[in-house]
PyMOL CGO cylinders between C-alpha atoms (Angstrom):
from pymol import cmd
from pymol.cgo import CYLINDER

trace = [
    CYLINDER, 9.95, -7.15, 11.83, 6.01, -7.00, 11.97, 0.3, 1, 1, 1, 1, 1, 1,
    CYLINDER, 6.01, -7.00, 11.97, 3.78, -8.97, 9.79, 0.3, 1, 1, 1, 1, 1, 1,
    CYLINDER, 3.78, -8.97, 9.79, 1.72, -5.60, 9.12, 0.3, 1, 1, 1, 1, 1, 1,
    CYLINDER, 1.72, -5.60, 9.12, 4.66, -4.18, 7.56, 0.3, 1, 1, 1, 1, 1, 1,
    CYLINDER, 4.66, -4.18, 7.56, 5.15, -6.72, 5.56, 0.3, 1, 1, 1, 1, 1, 1,
    CYLINDER, 5.15, -6.72, 5.56, 1.58, -6.75, 4.16, 0.3, 1, 1, 1, 1, 1, 1,
    CYLINDER, 1.58, -6.75, 4.16, 1.63, -2.94, 3.82, 0.3, 1, 1, 1, 1, 1, 1,
    CYLINDER, 1.63, -2.94, 3.82, 5.02, -2.81, 1.57, 0.3, 1, 1, 1, 1, 1, 1,
    CYLINDER, 5.02, -2.81, 1.57, 3.02, -5.36, -0.94, 0.3, 1, 1, 1, 1, 1, 1,
    CYLINDER, 3.02, -5.36, -0.94, -0.45, -3.52, -0.81, 0.3, 1, 1, 1, 1, 1, 1,
    CYLINDER, -0.45, -3.52, -0.81, 2.20, 0.07, -1.74, 0.3, 1, 1, 1, 1, 1, 1,
    CYLINDER, 2.20, 0.07, -1.74, 3.56, -2.08, -4.57, 0.3, 1, 1, 1, 1, 1, 1,
    CYLINDER, 3.56, -2.08, -4.57, 0.16, -3.73, -5.69, 0.3, 1, 1, 1, 1, 1, 1,
    CYLINDER, 0.16, -3.73, -5.69, -1.28, 0.20, -6.01, 0.3, 1, 1, 1, 1, 1, 1,
    CYLINDER, -1.28, 0.20, -6.01, 1.59, 1.33, -7.71, 0.3, 1, 1, 1, 1, 1, 1,
    CYLINDER, 1.59, 1.33, -7.71, 1.02, -1.14, -10.03, 0.3, 1, 1, 1, 1, 1, 1,
    CYLINDER, 1.02, -1.14, -10.03, -2.78, -0.30, -10.74, 0.3, 1, 1, 1, 1, 1, 1,
    CYLINDER, -2.78, -0.30, -10.74, -1.86, 3.07, -10.80, 0.3, 1, 1, 1, 1, 1, 1,
    CYLINDER, -1.86, 3.07, -10.80, 0.64, 2.45, -13.47, 0.3, 1, 1, 1, 1, 1, 1,
    CYLINDER, 0.64, 2.45, -13.47, -1.97, 0.15, -15.29, 0.3, 1, 1, 1, 1, 1, 1,
    CYLINDER, -1.97, 0.15, -15.29, -4.72, 2.92, -14.86, 0.3, 1, 1, 1, 1, 1, 1,
    CYLINDER, -4.72, 2.92, -14.86, -2.79, 5.42, -16.68, 0.3, 1, 1, 1, 1, 1, 1,
    CYLINDER, -2.79, 5.42, -16.68, -1.48, 3.19, -19.21, 0.3, 1, 1, 1, 1, 1, 1,
    CYLINDER, -1.48, 3.19, -19.21, -5.38, 2.34, -20.20, 0.3, 1, 1, 1, 1, 1, 1,
    CYLINDER, -5.38, 2.34, -20.20, -6.94, 5.30, -19.32, 0.3, 1, 1, 1, 1, 1, 1,
    CYLINDER, -6.94, 5.30, -19.32, -8.87, 3.94, -16.95, 0.3, 1, 1, 1, 1, 1, 1,
    CYLINDER, -8.87, 3.94, -16.95, -9.62, 6.64, -14.23, 0.3, 1, 1, 1, 1, 1, 1,
    CYLINDER, -9.62, 6.64, -14.23, -11.13, 4.07, -11.47, 0.3, 1, 1, 1, 1, 1, 1,
    CYLINDER, -11.13, 4.07, -11.47, -8.52, 1.61, -11.62, 0.3, 1, 1, 1, 1, 1, 1,
    CYLINDER, -8.52, 1.61, -11.62, -6.04, 4.31, -11.11, 0.3, 1, 1, 1, 1, 1, 1,
    CYLINDER, -6.04, 4.31, -11.11, -8.22, 6.01, -8.13, 0.3, 1, 1, 1, 1, 1, 1,
    CYLINDER, -8.22, 6.01, -8.13, -8.51, 2.25, -6.46, 0.3, 1, 1, 1, 1, 1, 1,
    CYLINDER, -8.51, 2.25, -6.46, -4.40, 2.27, -7.03, 0.3, 1, 1, 1, 1, 1, 1,
    CYLINDER, -4.40, 2.27, -7.03, -4.35, 4.85, -5.07, 0.3, 1, 1, 1, 1, 1, 1,
    CYLINDER, -4.35, 4.85, -5.07, -6.46, 4.23, -2.48, 0.3, 1, 1, 1, 1, 1, 1,
    CYLINDER, -6.46, 4.23, -2.48, -3.97, 1.09, -2.01, 0.3, 1, 1, 1, 1, 1, 1,
    CYLINDER, -3.97, 1.09, -2.01, -1.30, 2.68, -1.75, 0.3, 1, 1, 1, 1, 1, 1,
    CYLINDER, -1.30, 2.68, -1.75, -2.32, 4.81, 1.12, 0.3, 1, 1, 1, 1, 1, 1,
    CYLINDER, -2.32, 4.81, 1.12, -4.29, 1.74, 2.68, 0.3, 1, 1, 1, 1, 1, 1,
    CYLINDER, -4.29, 1.74, 2.68, -0.56, -0.03, 2.62, 0.3, 1, 1, 1, 1, 1, 1,
    CYLINDER, -0.56, -0.03, 2.62, 1.18, 2.95, 3.99, 0.3, 1, 1, 1, 1, 1, 1,
    CYLINDER, 1.18, 2.95, 3.99, -1.33, 3.35, 6.87, 0.3, 1, 1, 1, 1, 1, 1,
    CYLINDER, -1.33, 3.35, 6.87, -0.37, -0.44, 7.75, 0.3, 1, 1, 1, 1, 1, 1,
    CYLINDER, -0.37, -0.44, 7.75, 2.55, -0.75, 7.34, 0.3, 1, 1, 1, 1, 1, 1,
    CYLINDER, 2.55, -0.75, 7.34, 2.58, 2.50, 10.07, 0.3, 1, 1, 1, 1, 1, 1,
    CYLINDER, 2.58, 2.50, 10.07, 1.09, 0.16, 12.40, 0.3, 1, 1, 1, 1, 1, 1,
    CYLINDER, 1.09, 0.16, 12.40, 3.56, -2.45, 12.27, 0.3, 1, 1, 1, 1, 1, 1,
    CYLINDER, 3.56, -2.45, 12.27, 6.28, -0.29, 12.87, 0.3, 1, 1, 1, 1, 1, 1,
    CYLINDER, 6.28, -0.29, 12.87, 4.56, 0.92, 15.69, 0.3, 1, 1, 1, 1, 1, 1,
    CYLINDER, 4.56, 0.92, 15.69, 4.14, -2.64, 16.77, 0.3, 1, 1, 1, 1, 1, 1,
    CYLINDER, 4.14, -2.64, 16.77, 7.71, -3.11, 16.09, 0.3, 1, 1, 1, 1, 1, 1,
    CYLINDER, 7.71, -3.11, 16.09, 8.69, 0.06, 18.40, 0.3, 1, 1, 1, 1, 1, 1,
    CYLINDER, 8.69, 0.06, 18.40, 6.48, -1.62, 21.28, 0.3, 1, 1, 1, 1, 1, 1,
    CYLINDER, 6.48, -1.62, 21.28, 8.18, -4.45, 20.95, 0.3, 1, 1, 1, 1, 1, 1,
    CYLINDER, 8.18, -4.45, 20.95, 11.21, -2.87, 21.85, 0.3, 1, 1, 1, 1, 1, 1,
]
cmd.load_cgo(trace, "trace")
């Protein structure tokens, strides 16, 4: 498993937590940051998956 996949998954979780916290306190900027981080994590995870496929 590529390290990018692990880091990407962690960013997705962190982004989800930020979105939840933003909803809880009514902070739109925190929610937006969380959504952006989730997307960044998905991209990083996809890069890691591609690297894994190339190694096979």
